[in-house]
C-alpha positions as CSV (number, residue, x, y, z in Angstrom):
1,X,59.8,-173.1,89.5
2,X,57.8,-176.3,89.3
3,X,54.1,-176.0,90.1
4,X,52.3,-178.8,91.9
5,X,48.9,-179.1,90.5
6,X,46.1,-180.3,92.7
7,X,43.6,-182.6,91.1
8,X,40.0,-181.4,91.3
9,X,37.1,-183.8,91.1
10,X,33.6,-183.0,90.1
11,X,30.7,-183.7,92.4
12,X,29.5,-186.3,89.9
13,X,32.9,-188.1,90.0
14,X,32.7,-188.2,93.8
15,X,29.2,-189.5,93.8
16,X,30.2,-192.3,91.4
17,X,33.1,-193.2,93.7
18,X,30.7,-193.4,96.6
19,X,28.3,-195.6,94.6
20,X,31.1,-198.1,93.9
21,X,31.5,-198.7,97.6
22,X,27.9,-198.2,98.8
23,X,26.0,-199.9,95.9
24,X,28.4,-202.1,94.1
25,X,30.2,-203.6,97.1
26,X,33.7,-202.4,96.3
27,X,36.1,-202.0,99.2
28,X,37.3,-198.4,99.7
29,X,40.8,-199.5,98.7
30,X,39.7,-201.3,95.5
31,X,37.5,-198.3,94.5
32,X,40.4,-195.9,95.1
33,X,42.8,-198.0,93.0
34,X,40.3,-198.4,90.2
35,X,39.7,-194.6,90.1
36,X,43.3,-193.7,90.7
37,X,42.6,-191.7,93.9
38,X,43.6,-192.2,97.5
39,X,41.5,-194.3,99.8
40,X,41.5,-191.3,102.1
41,X,39.6,-189.3,99.5
42,X,37.1,-192.1,99.1
43,X,36.6,-192.2,102.9
44,X,36.1,-188.4,103.0
45,X,33.6,-188.5,100.1
46,X,31.6,-191.3,101.8
47,X,31.5,-189.3,105.0
48,X,30.4,-186.2,103.2
49,X,27.7,-188.2,101.3
50,X,26.4,-189.7,104.6
51,X,26.2,-186.3,106.2
52,X,24.4,-184.8,103.1
53,X,27.3,-182.4,102.4
54,X,28.4,-184.0,99.2
55,X,25.2,-183.1,97.4
56,X,25.5,-179.4,98.6
57,X,29.0,-178.9,97.3
58,X,29.2,-176.6,94.3
59,X,30.9,-178.2,91.4
60,X,33.0,-176.4,88.8
61,X,30.1,-176.4,86.5
62,X,28.1,-174.2,88.9
63,X,30.5,-171.3,88.6
64,X,29.7,-168.5,86.2
65,X,32.3,-167.5,83.6
66,X,33.0,-164.3,85.6
67,X,33.6,-166.4,88.8
68,X,36.0,-168.7,86.8
69,X,37.9,-165.7,85.5
70,X,38.1,-164.1,88.9
71,X,39.6,-167.3,90.3
72,X,42.1,-167.5,87.5
73,X,43.1,-163.9,88.0
74,X,43.5,-164.4,91.7
75,X,45.8,-167.4,91.1
76,X,47.8,-165.3,88.6
77,X,48.1,-162.4,91.1
78,X,49.3,-164.7,93.8
79,X,51.9,-166.2,91.5
80,X,53.1,-162.7,90.4
81,X,53.4,-161.6,94.1
82,X,55.5,-164.7,94.9
83,X,57.7,-164.0,91.9
84,X,58.1,-160.3,92.9
85,X,59.1,-161.3,96.4
86,X,61.7,-163.6,95.1
87,X,63.1,-160.9,92.8
88,X,63.2,-158.4,95.7
89,X,65.2,-160.9,97.8
90,X,67.5,-161.7,95.0
91,X,68.1,-157.9,94.3
92,X,68.8,-157.3,97.9
93,X,71.2,-160.2,98.1
94,X,73.2,-159.1,95.1
95,X,73.2,-155.5,96.2
96,X,74.6,-156.5,99.5
97,X,77.3,-158.8,98.1
98,X,78.4,-156.7,95.2
99,X,80.1,-154.1,97.5
């Protein structure tokens, strides 16, 4: 099973992206290409910045080690449940077709 990983950007990275557009005169598209992100992300970050929400966002650095471990364990539990469900379906399929 191939996992699709979602890229996570720090608050600092997002602020730098916003500065490229707001202070350095980059277009959203040019800033997005130079940072290897989508222009939709840049647009969202600018909107969040203008509304004051970007500064309030907790970054990964603001999590305690216990919170990080809890997030990791929750992800692992979710993956284990998915695997269990797949195995249940496979077992039921083979039990049904082996008669």
